N, C-alpha and C positions, 0 to 999 in steps of 0.2 A: 394417562400419558403414554403407556406402552401401546395401547390400541392405536393412538394417533401416529406413533412412530411406525407401527406395523402397516398402517394404511398408507402412509407416505411411501414407504419402501415398496409396498405392493403396487402402487400406482406407477412408480418409476420403473419397476421391473416389468410390468405389463406393457408399458409403452416401449421399453427397450426390446422385449421379445418380439413384439409386433414388427418393429422396424428391422430387427435382425432377420426375421423371417422373410420380409420383403427383399432384403439384400441377398438372401441365398439364391433367389431366382435370377440375379444379375449374372452376366457373363464375366465381368471383370471388375475389380476394385480399383477406383481412381483415387488419387491423392487430392481430395477436394479441399480447398482452403477453408479455414475456420469461419470466414465471413464475419469476423468480429471487428468492426471499425469503431474504436473507442471515441466517444464524444458526439457521434452522429449516427442516425439510422438511414441516412441517404447517401453519405459519402462512400466511395468504393475504396479509398485509401486514406491513411492518416494525414497525408499531405494535403488532401482536399478539405479537411476540417478547418473552418475559419476561426482558429484559436491557436495559442502557443502549444505545439505538440512536439513530443520527443519519443523516439524509439530506442530502447536499449536492447541490442542484439545478443545472441548467445555468445559470440566472440567477445563482446565487451564485458559480459558477465565473467567469462573465464579469465580474462586478462586484467581484471580490475585489481587483483591482489586483495580483495575483500572477502570476508567469510560470511557476511550476512547481507540480507536484502536492503536494509536501511542505508548502509554505507554505499552500496552500489547505486542507489537512487541519488544520494547526495553528490557522488562523483560525476554523474552523467546528466543531471537535470539542474539548470541554474535556478537558484532560489529555494531549493529544498535544503533544509538545514536539519541536522541530526544531533540530538543530545545523546551521543554515543558513549555509553559507559564501557570500560575495559572488559572485553570478553563477553560471554553469552549468559552469564548468571543473572543479569538483569536486562529487562527488555528496553530497547531503544525507542525513542519517540522522534518522529519526523514532524517538521513544520513546513507547510507550503503556503506561501503568501501570508504567513503569520498564523494560519489555522493549524491546529493540532488534532482535536477531536473530529472536526468537520471536514476531513479529507476521506473521500469514499474509495475503498479498495474493492476491486472486482477480481474474481478468479474465474477465468474463461467466460467472462461476461456476467457472472452471478455475484450480487453484492455479498460481501463478507465482512462482518463486523460483530463485535460483542454487544449484546443488549444489557450487559451489566457493568459497563464502563462508568467512571466518574467524571465530573466536569473538569475540563482542562487536560485530561489524560488521553492517551492514544486509545482508539476504539479497536485497534488491531494489534495482536502480538506478532511482530515480524519474525519471531523464531519459528512460526508455523509454516515457513516456506523453505523447504530444502532447495538451495540454489541450483543444484545439479539437475533438478527436474523442471527448470524454467526455460522455455524456449525463447521468449522475448518479453519485454515489459513496455506497454504503451502508457504514456502520461499525457493528459490533456489538462491544462490549467484553466482556471475560471470556473464559474458555476456550471454544474452538470445536472442540476435538479430537474430541469425540463425534460431530460432524457432518462435519468436514473432515480429521481426522487430524493429521499432524505440523505443527509450527510455530505452531499457533494458541493460544499461551499467553496473550499479552496481549490478543488480540482478532483480529478479521477485518475486512479492508478489501476490499470488492468493488467494482471499477471496472466500471461498465456503459458500454460504448461505444455509439455512435450506431447506429441502424437506418436502413435505406433507407426514405424516405417519398416526397416529390416536391418538386422545386425545385432552385435553384442558389443557393449562398452563396459570396460573395467577401469576404475579410477581410484587412485590412492594419494593421500597427501599427509605430510608431517610438518610440524612447526614447533614453536616454543611453547613452554608451559604445558608440555605433554599433549599438544594438539594432535589429533588424529581424525582423518575424514576418509570414508570409503563410500564408493558408489558403484553399483552393479546394475546394468540394464540389459535386458534381452528382448528382442523384437523379431517378429516374423510376419511375412506378407504372403497371403494366399490369394486365390482368385476371387473369393467372396468376402474375406474379412482380414484385416490387419490386427495383430494382437501384440501387446507388450507388457512386461512386468519389470519393476525396478525396486531397489532397496538402497537406502541411504543411512549412514551412521556417522555421528560426530561425537567427539569427546574432548574435554579440556580439563587440565588440572589446576593447581593453585596459582594464583597471581593476585597482585594488588587490585583493590576495588575502590576504596574510599579512604579519606583521611579525616579524622576528627580529633581535636585537642592533641595535636602532634602525634597521634597514634594511627597507624595504618591498619585497616581492616581488609581481609582478603576474601576473594571468591575461592572456594575450596574444591568444587567438583561440578562438572556439567556433562551429562550424557543425553544423547538424542538418537532415536531410531524412527525411520519413516518407511512406508511401503506404498506401492501404487500399482494399479492395473489400468491399461488403456486399450480400448477397442474402437476401431473405426471402419466404416464401409464406404460405399459410393457417395452417400450424402448424409451420413450421420456419424457421430462419435460419442463415446461413453468414457468417462474418466472417474477413477475412484482412488482415493489415497487416505491413509490414516497414519498418525504419528504420535509420539510421546517424548517429552523431555523432562529430566529431573535435574535440579540444581541445589547446591548447598553453598551458603555464604555467611560471612560474619557481619554484624552491625553492632554499634554501641549498645551495651546492655542496660536494662532498667534496674534490676536487682543484683546483677552480676556484671563484671567488667565487659564481657562479650556475650552477645546472643548469637546462637547458631540457628540460621533460618534454612528450612527445607521446603522446597516447593516442587510441584509437579503440574505439568500441563499436558493435555490430550486434545486431539482434534481429529475430525473426520470430514471429508469433503467428497461429494458425489455429484456429478453433472452429466446431463445428456442433452444433445442438440441434434435436431433434425432440420436440414435445409431442403425446402421444396423449391419449385420453380420460381415462385415469387413470395414465398412465406417461410417462416421458421417457427419451430417450437423449442423452447429452452426450459429445462427443469434442473433444479439444483437443491441439494440438502446439505447443511453443514451442522456440526456438533462441536462446540468448543467447551472445554472443562479446565478449571484451574483449582488446585488444592494447595492450601497453606498447611503443610503437614505437621509443623510443630504445634499448631492449634487444632486439637481434635475436632472433627466435623466442621471445619472451616472450608467451604467450597463454593464455587460459582459455576453453573452449568447453563450454557446458552445454546439454543437450537433454532434453526430457521429453515423453512421450506419455501422455495421460490419457483414459480412457473410463469412463463411469458409466451404469448403468441404475438407475432408481428407479421405484417404484410405490406408489400410495396405495390403502389399503383401509379398510373399516369393519367391525368385528366388534362388533355390538351398540352399546353406548355408547362403545366404544374406537375412536379413530382411529389408523391406523397408516401409517407410511411406511417402506419397506424397500427394499434394493437392494444393489448391489455396485459397488465402485470398483477399477479396475486402473490402475496407474501404472508406467511404465518410465523410469528416469533414467539418463543417460549423461554422463560428464564426460571431457574431454581437456584436459590442460594441460602446459605446458612452460616452465620458468623462464628458460632461455636456450639458446643454441646448444650450450653445453657440457653440458647436462643432457638426459637421455632424456625422450622424450614419454611421459606416463603416461595410460593409458586405464582407466577403471573404470565399472562399471554396477551397477545393483541394481533389484529388482522389488518392487512393493508390491501386495498384495491386501487388500481391506478390505470385508467384509460389514458392513452397518449396519442399524439399525432405530430408529425413534422412535415411541413410543406415548404417547397422550394420552387421559385419561379424567376426567370430572367426578366429584367426591366431594362431593355437596351443592353448596355455593357455591364450592368450591375445585376448580381444575383441576390435576391432577397430570400431569407429563410426565417420561418416562424415555427417554433416548437412550443407545444402546449402539453402539460401533464396535469391531471386532476387527481390529487392524492386524497384518499379516503382512509382514515385511520379509526379503527374501532378498538377501544381498550377496556379491559376489566378494571374496575375500581379507580378509574381516572377519566379525565375529560376526553371526549372524542374530537377529532379535528378533520376539517376538509380544507384543502389548500390548492389553489390554482397556481401552477408554476409556468410562467411564460418565459421565452427567450427569443429575442429578435436579433438578427444578424444581417448586415449588408456586406457583400464581398465584391471587390472590383478586380477581376483577373487581368493581368498584364502579360506581356510576352515573356518567354523563357521561364515558364512555370512560377511566375511571381504574382502575388495577389495582396491587395490591401483588404483589411477587414475591420469592422467596428461592430460591437455587440453590447447588448444590455440584457441581463437575465436575473430572474428572481431565484432565490434559494431558501431552503429551510432545513433544519435538523431537529428531528424528534428527540425529546428527552429520553434517556435510557430508562429501562424499567427499574434499574437499581436507583437512579435518581428519583423516580416516582415513589418507590415503595420500600426503600432501604430500611432495614432494622439492623444496622451494622455495628462494627466495633467502635469504641470510644464514643458511644452514644449517638452515632449518626442516625438521623431519621429522614426518610424520604418525604417528598412533597408532591402529593397527587394532583395539585393545582398548577404544576409547572406548564408553561406554554412552550411551543417550539421556538427555537432561535430562527429569526428571519432576516432577510436582507437582500441587497442588490449588488451585482458585480458588473463592472463596465471594462471593456477592453478595446484598445485601438492599436493596430499594429500592421506590419508588413512581413511576409515570409516568402521564401523562395527556395528553389532547388535547381541545380544544373550540374554539368559534368565536374565542376570544381568543388561541389559540396552543397550542404544545406545551410541556411542561415535564417535568422529572424530577429526582429526588433519590435518591442511593444511597450506600451504603458498601461497600467491598470489601476482601478480604484474599487474598493469593496467596503461595504459597511454592513454591520449586523446589529440588530436590536434584540433585546431580551436575552442577552448572553447569560448562560447558566453558570453560577458560581457556588462554591461551598462556603457557607458562613454560619457561624453559631450552631454547628452540628446539624445543619440541614442544607438543602439546595434551594436557590432562589433565582428568579429572573431579575437581575439587578443591573448588570453592566452593559454598556455599548462598546462595540469594537469596530475599528476601521483599519484598513491597510491600503497603501498605495506605493507605487514605485515604477521602476524601469527595468526591463529584462532584455538581454541581447545575447545572441549566440551565433557562431559561425564555424563551419568545418570546411577546411580546404584540402582537396586532394592535390598536393603539390606536384607529385609525379607518381609513377608506378610504384615507387619504393617509399615515398614519404607522404604523411598526412599530418595535419595540424588542426587542433581545435581550441577555440577561445570563447569564454562566456563570462558574463558579469551580471550582477543584480544589485540594484540599490532599492531598498524598501524601508518603509516606516510601518510598523505594526503597533497600534496604540489602543489603549483601553480607557474608558471613562467610568469612574466609580460613581454610579448613581446620577440622578438628573443634575445635581449641583456640582459635580466633580469636574476636574480638569483632565484633559487628555494626557496620558502618561504612556511612555514606551513599554511595550510588553516585555516582561522580565526575561532576560537571558537570550533574546533573539538578536541576531546581528543586523546591522544596517548595510554592510557591504559584504559581498561574496564574489570572488573571482576564481575561475578554474581554467587551466590550460592543459593540453595533452599533445604529445608529439610521439608519433609511431613510425618505425622504420621496418620495412619488410623486404627481405632479399632471400630468395630460394627457401631453404628450410627454416631460416631464422626470422624471428619477429621480436623487436625490442621496443619498449615504450616507457614513457615517463609522464606522470600525472602530477600536477601541482595545484594546490588550493590555498586560498588566503581568505581568512575571516576576520572582520574588523568591526569595532564599535558594538560589541554585544552589550545590550542595554543593562544598566545597573544603576544603583543609587549609592552615594558615598557611605562608607563605614557600616556596611551590612554585617550582621552577625548571624551565625547559625544558632541552633537551639541550645548549644553548650556555652555560648557567649564568645566564640572565636570569630575574629574578623575574616572575611573572605572577599574576593573580588572576581566575580564571574565574567568581567568585561574585558579580560586580556585578549589582545589580538593573537592569532597564531597562523603559522605558515607550514603546510604539510606537503611532503613529497613522497610519492609512491612510484616504484619502478618494477619492471618485469622484463624477462627475456625468455623466449620460447623457441624450442627446436622441434621440428616435426619432420619425421621421415617414415614414409609408408603408413603403417597402422599405429605407430607410436608417436606420442607427444610428451615432451618433458618441459616443464615450466618452472622457473625460479622467480619468485616475486618477493618484494620487500615492501611492507606497509609502514609508513611513517619513518622514512629512511634516516632522517637526522634526529630521531627520537624527540621531537617537539613535545614539550610537556604542557598540558592544559587541563583545566578542570571544568566540570559542570556542577551546578547546585540544583538539587531536587529534594523537596520536602525538608530543607534545612541541612542536608547532607552533601558533602563535597566529594563528588565522584571524579576519579581520574579518567582522562581521555585515553584512547588506545596507545600502548607503548609501541616501540619499534619491534617488528615481527618479520621473520624471514620464513617463507614456506617453499617446500619442494613438492611439486605435483607431477604424477605420471598417469597418463591415460593410454589405454590400448583399445582400439576400435577395429572390429572386423566383421 
């Protein structure tokens, strides 16, 4: 394993040194765009992608009043729902169109997910992303398997991290429950190379976490540190970051009244991209580790190396993008000192092509990706992933679109080979989850703002579930609904945004079962935002309403207490910001009216976030 990691690092370093050497001969470094267009290899901007698309800018991230990525996504993208537990001691899970596990997260275009996740759980820990280092977030809904392969059933979230430019930024923030956040970034620009380095720190003290049998259990402590380096030249960029978080929290005890849980997470991400005249080379390596420290030798380690080559061509009136992706995944885990360490790996090869051609006023696009998975001690799979789209451009940057695409999600290596706690056993005969997604909609952009309206339907076969201490392909899943959003630039000082989602996410238990609403997911979601900007002052208010969270009558947790996860709730967040010269001061309040709501997970009732007021100061020069 050490030899493999050394070989991966050597390959990336050799490629980087070669490209850096080529850059030294250049006369000037240009600020070349990332050329990462999420959801398409032919579109030149996200607005051209024939699907519901959303961009969360750096300004929106800073003014959201949120301290974590999951909540930022929920505030800015209609239909994303977060089971957000209070504070950072427990990971949040997002749902997009009813999918949780099968939402693909990219970091600078490189797939990022754990290969040791369990069925129905998030495949990404959103605590791995320091929000101060995020430049923007692109979200494309609907299947992305024809472009990116496995996991992209509900949609794709591409996190674009910051590039090196020039200057120094110092940021500090304080808030309730001993909240502290610090960020320092230094960047320099030369004639041949731009370089940057950054450091981020977060910590949080004791606060309520969950309630069980009339007793409140608390999160006790959370600390996080992250570091990063960025280098970029005329037509290449290299990014590297590493981080660690530790948390301690209480849960109901088995042999004692209260159990003290101690966990630690670590991650590394490295990526390199070279843009040629009509081609690109992308390389990425990530390492994610998770330790349950109260259980000796209980750990999960996931590693993945990805490399991709892509090229654009034009054959008459047909535009084409084609290439090849290679991915290697490795997982090591151990439930306890008394269990053996398990090591598994698998390899993915995927040639792809995307073709686009006008037919009169209509633009037709066909995407094809052939997935080849080779696994140790489990079945191999070959999957053809097509996606077909018709787009009718109108005047004023408006277009109709209709699409149909196939998706799939490979079972995790933990689901295949687990020898876990509580007698969990893996199932090496698991098949990938498969299905189709259909979209019909219209989207546009003009001087008054962006807008979109669409309907969708998605169905999935062979859904993986945990039952009787193992994993099985048992359930079917479907989701359908309507999504709408509009942003108005009312004047130079005022802007207003409004979005809404109605959706049904349903599961069928086995062939003879009936369709039942997926537990805990809402049927209705509405969001609105109003922003006022005048001189050095900017003020905004964001409101969200969640209704009809699915539930069944008289549910009980594992202690026998009744709970109701279906309560509606209305949340309001506000901020005001003053900027003068190099200084920015922002006061933000999350959950202004202290709306109380709960989420149920694994039979435990978690509190939603409490009212919190934060003061942030930033100095850039």
